[in-house]
N, CA, C, O and the ligand as a Tripos MOL2 file, in Angstrom:
@<TRIPOS>MOLECULE
protein
  261   259    66     0     0
PROTEIN
NO_CHARGES

@<TRIPOS>ATOM
      1 N           0.8380   -1.2070    0.0000 N.3       1 MET1
      2 CA          0.0000    0.0000    0.0000 C.3       1 MET1
      3 C           0.8730    1.2580    0.0000 C.2       1 MET1
      4 O           1.8920    1.3140    0.6890 O.2       1 MET1
      5 N           0.4730    2.2480   -0.7640 N.am      2 SER2
      6 CA          1.2420    3.4810   -0.8430 C.3       2 SER2
      7 C           0.4360    4.6340   -0.2670 C.2       2 SER2
      8 O          -0.7540    4.7780   -0.5450 O.2       2 SER2
      9 N           1.1040    5.4530    0.5400 N.am      3 LYS3
     10 CA          0.4700    6.6690    1.0670 C.3       3 LYS3
     11 C           1.0600    7.9150    0.4090 C.2       3 LYS3
     12 O           1.0650    8.9880    1.0130 O.2       3 LYS3
     13 N           1.5440    7.7870   -0.7950 N.am      4 ALA4
     14 CA          2.2790    8.8720   -1.4430 C.3       4 ALA4
     15 C           1.4310   10.1240   -1.6250 C.2       4 ALA4
     16 O           1.9490   11.2390   -1.6650 O.2       4 ALA4
     17 N           0.1300    9.9260   -1.7340 N.am      5 ASN5
     18 CA         -0.7190   11.0910   -1.9670 C.3       5 ASN5
     19 C          -1.2310   11.7190   -0.6840 C.2       5 ASN5
     20 O          -1.9940   12.6840   -0.7400 O.2       5 ASN5
     21 N          -0.8380   11.2060    0.4580 N.am      6 ALA6
     22 CA         -1.3740   11.6970    1.7240 C.3       6 ALA6
     23 C          -0.2580   12.0830    2.6940 C.2       6 ALA6
     24 O          -0.4040   11.9430    3.9080 O.2       6 ALA6
     25 N           0.8480   12.5660    2.1520 N.am      7 VAL7
     26 CA          1.9460   12.9810    3.0270 C.3       7 VAL7
     27 C           1.6050   14.3120    3.6810 C.2       7 VAL7
     28 O           1.3520   15.2920    2.9810 O.2       7 VAL7
     29 N           1.5930   14.3640    4.9860 N.am      8 PRO8
     30 CA          1.2780   15.6290    5.6490 C.3       8 PRO8
     31 C           2.4270   16.6140    5.5170 C.2       8 PRO8
     32 O           3.5960   16.2290    5.5070 O.2       8 PRO8
     33 N           2.0790   17.8900    5.4150 N.am      9 LEU9
     34 CA          3.0860   18.9430    5.2910 C.3       9 LEU9
     35 C           3.2230   19.6570    6.6280 C.2       9 LEU9
     36 O           2.2640   20.2410    7.1330 O.2       9 LEU9
     37 N           4.3990   19.6060    7.1830 N.am     10 ASN10
     38 CA          4.6460   20.3090    8.4320 C.3      10 ASN10
     39 C           5.0750   21.7400    8.1360 C.2      10 ASN10
     40 O           6.0520   21.9630    7.4200 O.2      10 ASN10
     41 N           4.3480   22.7090    8.6820 N.am     11 ILE11
     42 CA          4.7200   24.1130    8.5300 C.3      11 ILE11
     43 C           5.2950   24.5910    9.8560 C.2      11 ILE11
     44 O           4.6080   24.6250   10.8760 O.2      11 ILE11
     45 N           6.5560   24.9560    9.8180 N.am     12 ILE12
     46 CA          7.2540   25.3590   11.0360 C.3      12 ILE12
     47 C           7.5640   26.8470   10.9610 C.2      12 ILE12
     48 O           8.1660   27.3100    9.9920 O.2      12 ILE12
     49 N           7.1620   27.5810   11.9620 N.am     13 ASN13
     50 CA          7.3940   29.0190   12.0020 C.3      13 ASN13
     51 C           8.8340   29.2970   12.3960 C.2      13 ASN13
     52 O           9.2410   28.9990   13.5190 O.2      13 ASN13
     53 N           9.6120   29.8700   11.4730 N.am     14 ARG14
     54 CA         11.0240   30.1500   11.7450 C.3      14 ARG14
     55 C          11.2790   31.6280   11.5460 C.2      14 ARG14
     56 O          11.8270   32.0330   10.5200 O.2      14 ARG14
     57 N          10.8900   32.4310   12.5080 N.am     15 ASN15
     58 CA         11.1460   33.8630   12.4170 C.3      15 ASN15
     59 C          12.6250   34.1990   12.6060 C.2      15 ASN15
     60 O          13.0360   35.3400   12.3990 O.2      15 ASN15
     61 N          13.4140   33.2130   12.9970 N.am     16 ASP16
     62 CA         14.8420   33.4760   13.1940 C.3      16 ASP16
     63 C          15.6360   33.3290   11.9000 C.2      16 ASP16
     64 O          16.8220   33.6550   11.8620 O.2      16 ASP16
     65 N          14.9920   32.8400   10.8370 N.am     17 LEU17
     66 CA         15.6830   32.6780    9.5650 C.3      17 LEU17
     67 C          15.3290   33.8140    8.6210 C.2      17 LEU17
     68 O          14.2400   34.3830    8.7000 O.2      17 LEU17
     69 N          16.2520   34.1400    7.7300 N.am     18 THR18
     70 CA         16.0160   35.1740    6.7390 C.3      18 THR18
     71 C          15.8790   34.5350    5.3670 C.2      18 THR18
     72 O          16.8040   33.8700    4.9000 O.2      18 THR18
     73 N          14.7350   34.7250    4.7140 N.am     19 PRO19
     74 CA         14.5680   34.1690    3.3700 C.3      19 PRO19
     75 C          15.5160   34.8610    2.3810 C.2      19 PRO19
     76 O          15.9100   36.0090    2.5860 O.2      19 PRO19
     77 N          15.8660   34.1650    1.3360 N.am     20 ILE20
     78 CA         16.7450   34.6880    0.2960 C.3      20 ILE20
     79 C          15.9260   34.9050   -0.9710 C.2      20 ILE20
     80 O          15.1240   34.0550   -1.3600 O.2      20 ILE20
     81 N          16.1380   36.0470   -1.6050 N.am     21 CYS21
     82 CA         15.4560   36.3250   -2.8670 C.3      21 CYS21
     83 C          15.8980   35.3220   -3.9200 C.2      21 CYS21
     84 O          17.0940   35.0770   -4.0810 O.2      21 CYS21
     85 N          14.9430   34.7400   -4.6390 N.am     22 CYS22
     86 CA         15.2720   33.7230   -5.6320 C.3      22 CYS22
     87 C          15.8750   34.3480   -6.8850 C.2      22 CYS22
     88 O          16.3470   33.6280   -7.7650 O.2      22 CYS22
     89 N          15.8650   35.6790   -6.9800 N.am     23 HIS23
     90 CA         16.3940   36.3290   -8.1780 C.3      23 HIS23
     91 C          17.8000   36.8730   -7.9590 C.2      23 HIS23
     92 O          18.6730   36.6730   -8.8030 O.2      23 HIS23
     93 N          18.0370   37.5600   -6.8380 N.am     24 CYS24
     94 CA         19.3340   38.2110   -6.6400 C.3      24 CYS24
     95 C          20.1130   37.6240   -5.4690 C.2      24 CYS24
     96 O          21.2220   38.0730   -5.1810 O.2      24 CYS24
     97 N          19.5460   36.6240   -4.7880 N.am     25 ASP25
     98 CA         20.2360   35.9080   -3.7060 C.3      25 ASP25
     99 C          20.5790   36.7870   -2.5160 C.2      25 ASP25
    100 O          21.4660   36.4430   -1.7350 O.2      25 ASP25
    101 N          19.8940   37.9180   -2.3600 N.am     26 LYS26
    102 CA         20.1090   38.7490   -1.1830 C.3      26 LYS26
    103 C          19.0890   38.3830   -0.1070 C.2      26 LYS26
    104 O          17.9900   37.9200   -0.4090 O.2      26 LYS26
    105 N          19.4640   38.5950    1.1360 N.am     27 GLY27
    106 CA         18.5790   38.2780    2.2410 C.3      27 GLY27
    107 C          17.3930   39.2190    2.2840 C.2      27 GLY27
    108 O          17.5300   40.4260    2.0800 O.2      27 GLY27
    109 N          16.2320   38.6570    2.5510 N.am     28 LEU28
    110 CA         15.0160   39.4580    2.5960 C.3      28 LEU28
    111 C          14.6150   39.6990    4.0500 C.2      28 LEU28
    112 O          13.8420   38.9390    4.6330 O.2      28 LEU28
    113 N          15.1550   40.7670    4.6130 N.am     29 THR29
    114 CA         14.7090   41.1350    5.9580 C.3      29 THR29
    115 C          13.3620   41.8200    5.9010 C.2      29 THR29
    116 O          12.6610   41.9190    6.9080 O.2      29 THR29
    117 N          12.9990   42.2970    4.7110 N.am     30 GLU30
    118 CA         11.6770   42.8630    4.4980 C.3      30 GLU30
    119 C          11.2960   42.6390    3.0490 C.2      30 GLU30
    120 O          12.1600   42.4380    2.1960 O.2      30 GLU30
    121 N          10.0070   42.6740    2.7710 N.am     31 VAL31
    122 CA          9.5060   42.4780    1.4090 C.3      31 VAL31
    123 C           8.5780   43.6370    1.1090 C.2      31 VAL31
    124 O           7.7520   43.9990    1.9470 O.2      31 VAL31
    125 N           8.6960   44.2200   -0.0620 N.am     32 TYR32
    126 CA          7.8000   45.2970   -0.4640 C.3      32 TYR32
    127 C           6.5150   44.7050   -1.0120 C.2      32 TYR32
    128 O           6.5130   43.6350   -1.6210 O.2      32 TYR32
    129 N           5.4390   45.4110   -0.7870 N.am     33 SER33
    130 CA          4.1670   44.9610   -1.3370 C.3      33 SER33
    131 C           3.4540   46.1350   -1.9810 C.2      33 SER33
    132 O           3.6450   47.2890   -1.5990 O.2      33 SER33
    133 N           2.6400   45.8180   -2.9520 N.am     34 LYS34
    134 CA          1.8870   46.8320   -3.6720 C.3      34 LYS34
    135 C           0.4990   46.2740   -3.9270 C.2      34 LYS34
    136 O           0.3550   45.1470   -4.4010 O.2      34 LYS34
    137 N          -0.5000   47.0430   -3.6210 N.am     35 THR35
    138 CA         -1.8570   46.5500   -3.8110 C.3      35 THR35
    139 C          -2.4180   47.0640   -5.1310 C.2      35 THR35
    140 O          -2.1000   48.1670   -5.5770 O.2      35 THR35
    141 N          -3.2320   46.2620   -5.7240 N.am     36 LYS36
    142 CA         -3.8400   46.6090   -7.0010 C.3      36 LYS36
    143 C          -5.3080   46.2480   -6.9330 C.2      36 LYS36
    144 O          -5.6720   45.1620   -6.4830 O.2      36 LYS36
    145 N          -6.1390   47.1580   -7.3780 N.am     37 GLY37
    146 CA         -7.5690   46.8910   -7.3470 C.3      37 GLY37
    147 C          -8.2840   47.8370   -6.3970 C.2      37 GLY37
    148 O          -7.6560   48.5140   -5.5830 O.2      37 GLY37
    149 N          -9.5800   47.8740   -6.5090 N.am     38 VAL38
    150 CA        -10.3730   48.8020   -5.7050 C.3      38 VAL38
    151 C         -10.4730   48.3000   -4.2730 C.2      38 VAL38
    152 O         -10.1080   49.0090   -3.3350 O.2      38 VAL38
    153 N         -10.9580   47.1010   -4.1070 N.am     39 GLY39
    154 CA        -10.8580   46.4240   -2.8280 C.3      39 GLY39
    155 C         -11.7670   46.8920   -1.7220 C.2      39 GLY39
    156 O         -11.4920   46.5920   -0.5600 O.2      39 GLY39
    157 N         -12.8270   47.6040   -2.0070 N.am     40 PHE40
    158 CA        -13.7210   48.0040   -0.9230 C.3      40 PHE40
    159 C         -14.5160   46.8060   -0.4070 C.2      40 PHE40
    160 O         -14.7140   46.6520    0.7980 O.2      40 PHE40
    161 N         -14.9610   45.9760   -1.3180 N.am     41 ILE41
    162 CA        -15.7380   44.8090   -0.9230 C.3      41 ILE41
    163 C         -14.9330   43.5320   -1.1600 C.2      41 ILE41
    164 O         -14.8090   42.6860   -0.2750 O.2      41 ILE41
    165 N         -14.3960   43.4130   -2.3540 N.am     42 GLU42
    166 CA        -13.5990   42.2360   -2.6520 C.3      42 GLU42
    167 C         -12.1640   42.4530   -2.1850 C.2      42 GLU42
    168 O         -11.7190   43.5860   -2.0060 O.2      42 GLU42
    169 N         -11.4620   41.3690   -1.9950 N.am     43 GLY43
    170 CA        -10.0800   41.4620   -1.5420 C.3      43 GLY43
    171 C          -9.1850   42.0840   -2.5920 C.2      43 GLY43
    172 O          -9.3710   41.8840   -3.7920 O.2      43 GLY43
    173 N          -8.2160   42.8370   -2.1240 N.am     44 LYS44
    174 CA         -7.2460   43.4100   -3.0490 C.3      44 LYS44
    175 C          -6.2420   42.3530   -3.4810 C.2      44 LYS44
    176 O          -5.9170   41.4310   -2.7340 O.2      44 LYS44
    177 N          -5.7700   42.5110   -4.6860 N.am     45 ASN45
    178 CA         -4.6540   41.6920   -5.1260 C.3      45 ASN45
    179 C          -3.3670   42.3620   -4.6620 C.2      45 ASN45
    180 O          -3.1390   43.5420   -4.9290 O.2      45 ASN45
    181 N          -2.5460   41.6170   -3.9800 N.am     46 VAL46
    182 CA         -1.3040   42.1520   -3.4520 C.3      46 VAL46
    183 C          -0.1290   41.5500   -4.2080 C.2      46 VAL46
    184 O          -0.0480   40.3410   -4.4250 O.2      46 VAL46
    185 N           0.7650   42.4260   -4.5950 N.am     47 LEU47
    186 CA          1.9780   42.0170   -5.3010 C.3      47 LEU47
    187 C           3.1440   42.1630   -4.3240 C.2      47 LEU47
    188 O           3.3340   43.2300   -3.7400 O.2      47 LEU47
    189 N           3.9100   41.1170   -4.1480 N.am     48 TYR48
    190 CA          5.0810   41.1780   -3.2790 C.3      48 TYR48
    191 C           6.3350   41.1900   -4.1320 C.2      48 TYR48
    192 O           6.4710   40.3950   -5.0630 O.2      48 TYR48
    193 N           7.2650   42.1060   -3.8080 N.am     49 PHE49
    194 CA          8.4860   42.1590   -4.6030 C.3      49 PHE49
    195 C           9.7000   42.4610   -3.7500 C.2      49 PHE49
    196 O           9.6010   42.9890   -2.6420 O.2      49 PHE49
    197 N          10.8420   42.1110   -4.3020 N.am     50 CYS50
    198 CA         12.1080   42.2050   -3.5900 C.3      50 CYS50
    199 C          12.5550   43.6610   -3.5010 C.2      50 CYS50
    200 O          12.5210   44.3590   -4.5140 O.2      50 CYS50
    201 N          12.9750   44.1530   -2.3240 N.am     51 PRO51
    202 CA         13.4320   45.5430   -2.1970 C.3      51 PRO51
    203 C          14.7960   45.7800   -2.8310 C.2      51 PRO51
    204 O          15.1970   46.9320   -3.0010 O.2      51 PRO51
    205 N          15.5140   44.7270   -3.1810 N.am     52 HIS52
    206 CA         16.8540   44.8690   -3.7540 C.3      52 HIS52
    207 C          16.8130   44.9430   -5.2790 C.2      52 HIS52
    208 O          17.3860   45.8520   -5.8810 O.2      52 HIS52
    209 N          16.1300   43.9780   -5.8980 N.am     53 CYS53
    210 CA         16.1400   43.8990   -7.3610 C.3      53 CYS53
    211 C          14.7730   44.2080   -7.9600 C.2      53 CYS53
    212 O          14.6300   44.2320   -9.1830 O.2      53 CYS53
    213 N          13.7700   44.4430   -7.1230 N.am     54 MET54
    214 CA         12.4100   44.8170   -7.5450 C.3      54 MET54
    215 C          11.6970   43.7320   -8.3270 C.2      54 MET54
    216 O          10.6620   43.9980   -8.9380 O.2      54 MET54
    217 N          12.2200   42.5210   -8.3250 N.am     55 LYS55
    218 CA         11.5300   41.4650   -9.0410 C.3      55 LYS55
    219 C          10.4200   40.8870   -8.1840 C.2      55 LYS55
    220 O          10.5000   40.8640   -6.9560 O.2      55 LYS55
    221 N           9.3860   40.4220   -8.8610 N.am     56 VAL56
    222 CA          8.1910   39.9530   -8.1710 C.3      56 VAL56
    223 C           8.4520   38.6070   -7.5140 C.2      56 VAL56
    224 O           8.9670   37.6800   -8.1390 O.2      56 VAL56
    225 N           8.0880   38.5220   -6.2470 N.am     57 LEU57
    226 CA          8.2630   37.2760   -5.5050 C.3      57 LEU57
    227 C           6.9890   36.4460   -5.4690 C.2      57 LEU57
    228 O           7.0430   35.2180   -5.4010 O.2      57 LEU57
    229 N           5.8380   37.1200   -5.5160 N.am     58 GLY58
    230 CA          4.5970   36.3560   -5.4610 C.3      58 GLY58
    231 C           3.3950   37.2620   -5.3500 C.2      58 GLY58
    232 O           3.5130   38.4820   -5.2390 O.2      58 GLY58
    233 N           2.2400   36.6390   -5.3820 N.am     59 PHE59
    234 CA          0.9890   37.3620   -5.2980 C.3      59 PHE59
    235 C           0.1960   36.8540   -4.1030 C.2      59 PHE59
    236 O           0.3850   35.7280   -3.6420 O.2      59 PHE59
    237 N          -0.6790   37.6940   -3.6210 N.am     60 GLY60
    238 CA         -1.5170   37.2660   -2.5230 C.3      60 GLY60
    239 C          -2.7950   38.0590   -2.5100 C.2      60 GLY60
    240 O          -3.0210   38.9170   -3.3630 O.2      60 GLY60
    241 N          -3.6210   37.7700   -1.5470 N.am     61 GLN61
    242 CA         -4.8740   38.5050   -1.3950 C.3      61 GLN61
    243 C          -4.9500   39.0510    0.0080 C.2      61 GLN61
    244 O          -4.6820   38.3340    0.9710 O.2      61 GLN61
    245 N          -5.3070   40.2990    0.1340 N.am     62 SER62
    246 CA         -5.5000   40.8530    1.4640 C.3      62 SER62
    247 C          -6.8820   41.4790    1.5410 C.2      62 SER62
    248 O          -7.2840   42.2440    0.6640 O.2      62 SER62
    249 N          -7.5810   41.1520    2.5710 N.am     63 ARG63
    250 CA         -8.9260   41.6990    2.7420 C.3      63 ARG63
    251 C          -8.8740   42.7720    3.7970 C.2      63 ARG63
    252 O          -8.4910   42.5320    4.9420 O.2      63 ARG63
    253 N          -9.2700   43.9700    3.3850 N.am     64 MET64
    254 CA         -9.1020   45.1240    4.2450 C.3      64 MET64
    255 C         -10.3390   45.4010    5.0960 C.2      64 MET64
    256 O         -10.4510   46.4790    5.6800 O.2      64 MET64
    257 N         -11.2430   44.4750    5.1750 N.am     65 ILE65
    258 CA        -12.4720   44.7120    5.9360 C.3      65 ILE65
    259 C         -12.2530   44.2890    7.3920 C.2      65 ILE65
    260 O         -13.1640   44.4040    8.2120 O.2      65 ILE65
    261 ZN         15.9670   40.2500   -5.2980 Zn       66 ZN66
@<TRIPOS>BOND
     1     1     2 1
     2     2     3 1
     3     3     4 2
     4     3     5 am
     5     5     6 1
     6     6     7 1
     7     7     8 2
     8     7     9 am
     9     9    10 1
    10    10    11 1
    11    11    12 2
    12    11    13 am
    13    13    14 1
    14    14    15 1
    15    15    16 2
    16    15    17 am
    17    17    18 1
    18    18    19 1
    19    19    20 2
    20    19    21 am
    21    21    22 1
    22    22    23 1
    23    23    24 2
    24    23    25 am
    25    25    26 1
    26    26    27 1
    27    27    28 2
    28    27    29 am
    29    29    30 1
    30    30    31 1
    31    31    32 2
    32    31    33 am
    33    33    34 1
    34    34    35 1
    35    35    36 2
    36    35    37 am
    37    37    38 1
    38    38    39 1
    39    39    40 2
    40    39    41 am
    41    41    42 1
    42    42    43 1
    43    43    44 2
    44    43    45 am
    45    45    46 1
    46    46    47 1
    47    47    48 2
    48    47    49 am
    49    49    50 1
    50    50    51 1
    51    51    52 2
    52    51    53 am
    53    53    54 1
    54    54    55 1
    55    55    56 2
    56    55    57 am
    57    57    58 1
    58    58    59 1
    59    59    60 2
    60    59    61 am
    61    61    62 1
    62    62    63 1
    63    63    64 2
    64    63    65 am
    65    65    66 1
    66    66    67 1
    67    67    68 2
    68    67    69 am
    69    69    70 1
    70    70    71 1
    71    71    72 2
    72    71    73 am
    73    73    74 1
    74    74    75 1
    75    75    76 2
    76    75    77 am
    77    77    78 1
    78    78    79 1
    79    79    80 2
    80    79    81 am
    81    81    82 1
    82    82    83 1
    83    83    84 2
    84    83    85 am
    85    85    86 1
    86    86    87 1
    87    87    88 2
    88    87    89 am
    89    89    90 1
    90    90    91 1
    91    91    92 2
    92    91    93 am
    93    93    94 1
    94    94    95 1
    95    95    96 2
    96    95    97 am
    97    97    98 1
    98    98    99 1
    99    99   100 2
   100    99   101 am
   101   101   102 1
   102   102   103 1
   103   103   104 2
   104   103   105 am
   105   105   106 1
   106   106   107 1
   107   107   108 2
   108   107   109 am
   109   109   110 1
   110   110   111 1
   111   111   112 2
   112   111   113 am
   113   113   114 1
   114   114   115 1
   115   115   116 2
   116   115   117 am
   117   117   118 1
   118   118   119 1
   119   119   120 2
   120   119   121 am
   121   121   122 1
   122   122   123 1
   123   123   124 2
   124   123   125 am
   125   125   126 1
   126   126   127 1
   127   127   128 2
   128   127   129 am
   129   129   130 1
   130   130   131 1
   131   131   132 2
   132   131   133 am
   133   133   134 1
   134   134   135 1
   135   135   136 2
   136   135   137 am
   137   137   138 1
   138   138   139 1
   139   139   140 2
   140   139   141 am
   141   141   142 1
   142   142   143 1
   143   143   144 2
   144   143   145 am
   145   145   146 1
   146   146   147 1
   147   147   148 2
   148   147   149 am
   149   149   150 1
   150   150   151 1
   151   151   152 2
   152   151   153 am
   153   153   154 1
   154   154   155 1
   155   155   156 2
   156   155   157 am
   157   157   158 1
   158   158   159 1
   159   159   160 2
   160   159   161 am
   161   161   162 1
   162   162   163 1
   163   163   164 2
   164   163   165 am
   165   165   166 1
   166   166   167 1
   167   167   168 2
   168   167   169 am
   169   169   170 1
   170   170   171 1
   171   171   172 2
   172   171   173 am
   173   173   174 1
   174   174   175 1
   175   175   176 2
   176   175   177 am
   177   177   178 1
   178   178   179 1
   179   179   180 2
   180   179   181 am
   181   181   182 1
   182   182   183 1
   183   183   184 2
   184   183   185 am
   185   185   186 1
   186   186   187 1
   187   187   188 2
   188   187   189 am
   189   189   190 1
   190   190   191 1
   191   191   192 2
   192   191   193 am
   193   193   194 1
   194   194   195 1
   195   195   196 2
   196   195   197 am
   197   197   198 1
   198   198   199 1
   199   199   200 2
   200   199   201 am
   201   201   202 1
   202   202   203 1
   203   203   204 2
   204   203   205 am
   205   205   206 1
   206   206   207 1
   207   207   208 2
   208   207   209 am
   209   209   210 1
   210   210   211 1
   211   211   212 2
   212   211   213 am
   213   213   214 1
   214   214   215 1
   215   215   216 2
   216   215   217 am
   217   217   218 1
   218   218   219 1
   219   219   220 2
   220   219   221 am
   221   221   222 1
   222   222   223 1
   223   223   224 2
   224   223   225 am
   225   225   226 1
   226   226   227 1
   227   227   228 2
   228   227   229 am
   229   229   230 1
   230   230   231 1
   231   231   232 2
   232   231   233 am
   233   233   234 1
   234   234   235 1
   235   235   236 2
   236   235   237 am
   237   237   238 1
   238   238   239 1
   239   239   240 2
   240   239   241 am
   241   241   242 1
   242   242   243 1
   243   243   244 2
   244   243   245 am
   245   245   246 1
   246   246   247 1
   247   247   248 2
   248   247   249 am
   249   249   250 1
   250   250   251 1
   251   251   252 2
   252   251   253 am
   253   253   254 1
   254   254   255 1
   255   255   256 2
   256   255   257 am
   257   257   258 1
   258   258   259 1
   259   259   260 2
@<TRIPOS>SUBSTRUCTURE
     1 MET1         2 RESIDUE 1 A MET
     2 SER2         6 RESIDUE 1 A SER
     3 LYS3        10 RESIDUE 1 A LYS
     4 ALA4        14 RESIDUE 1 A ALA
     5 ASN5        18 RESIDUE 1 A ASN
     6 ALA6        22 RESIDUE 1 A ALA
     7 VAL7        26 RESIDUE 1 A VAL
     8 PRO8        30 RESIDUE 1 A PRO
     9 LEU9        34 RESIDUE 1 A LEU
    10 ASN10       38 RESIDUE 1 A ASN
    11 ILE11       42 RESIDUE 1 A ILE
    12 ILE12       46 RESIDUE 1 A ILE
    13 ASN13       50 RESIDUE 1 A ASN
    14 ARG14       54 RESIDUE 1 A ARG
    15 ASN15       58 RESIDUE 1 A ASN
    16 ASP16       62 RESIDUE 1 A ASP
    17 LEU17       66 RESIDUE 1 A LEU
    18 THR18       70 RESIDUE 1 A THR
    19 PRO19       74 RESIDUE 1 A PRO
    20 ILE20       78 RESIDUE 1 A ILE
    21 CYS21       82 RESIDUE 1 A CYS
    22 CYS22       86 RESIDUE 1 A CYS
    23 HIS23       90 RESIDUE 1 A HIS
    24 CYS24       94 RESIDUE 1 A CYS
    25 ASP25       98 RESIDUE 1 A ASP
    26 LYS26      102 RESIDUE 1 A LYS
    27 GLY27      106 RESIDUE 1 A GLY
    28 LEU28      110 RESIDUE 1 A LEU
    29 THR29      114 RESIDUE 1 A THR
    30 GLU30      118 RESIDUE 1 A GLU
    31 VAL31      122 RESIDUE 1 A VAL
    32 TYR32      126 RESIDUE 1 A TYR
    33 SER33      130 RESIDUE 1 A SER
    34 LYS34      134 RESIDUE 1 A LYS
    35 THR35      138 RESIDUE 1 A THR
    36 LYS36      142 RESIDUE 1 A LYS
    37 GLY37      146 RESIDUE 1 A GLY
    38 VAL38      150 RESIDUE 1 A VAL
    39 GLY39      154 RESIDUE 1 A GLY
    40 PHE40      158 RESIDUE 1 A PHE
    41 ILE41      162 RESIDUE 1 A ILE
    42 GLU42      166 RESIDUE 1 A GLU
    43 GLY43      170 RESIDUE 1 A GLY
    44 LYS44      174 RESIDUE 1 A LYS
    45 ASN45      178 RESIDUE 1 A ASN
    46 VAL46      182 RESIDUE 1 A VAL
    47 LEU47      186 RESIDUE 1 A LEU
    48 TYR48      190 RESIDUE 1 A TYR
    49 PHE49      194 RESIDUE 1 A PHE
    50 CYS50      198 RESIDUE 1 A CYS
    51 PRO51      202 RESIDUE 1 A PRO
    52 HIS52      206 RESIDUE 1 A HIS
    53 CYS53      210 RESIDUE 1 A CYS
    54 MET54      214 RESIDUE 1 A MET
    55 LYS55      218 RESIDUE 1 A LYS
    56 VAL56      222 RESIDUE 1 A VAL
    57 LEU57      226 RESIDUE 1 A LEU
    58 GLY58      230 RESIDUE 1 A GLY
    59 PHE59      234 RESIDUE 1 A PHE
    60 GLY60      238 RESIDUE 1 A GLY
    61 GLN61      242 RESIDUE 1 A GLN
    62 SER62      246 RESIDUE 1 A SER
    63 ARG63      250 RESIDUE 1 A ARG
    64 MET64      254 RESIDUE 1 A MET
    65 ILE65      258 RESIDUE 1 A ILE
    66 ZN66       261 GROUP 0 **** ****
């Protein structure tokens, strides 16, 4: 029997580690974000980008309500 499709993912909070930008390999002590969209009712689309090379790291949603 295989449990390959049911492997649990452990998420460990490591605030003591500094992520590295996948584009410029610099440490990310902070990440810039920019919101796009009106967002009064629906969630805003948030763009996260590196403060060193300005390349996009990812997208997210933030609800300001
Ligand atoms: Zn970078």
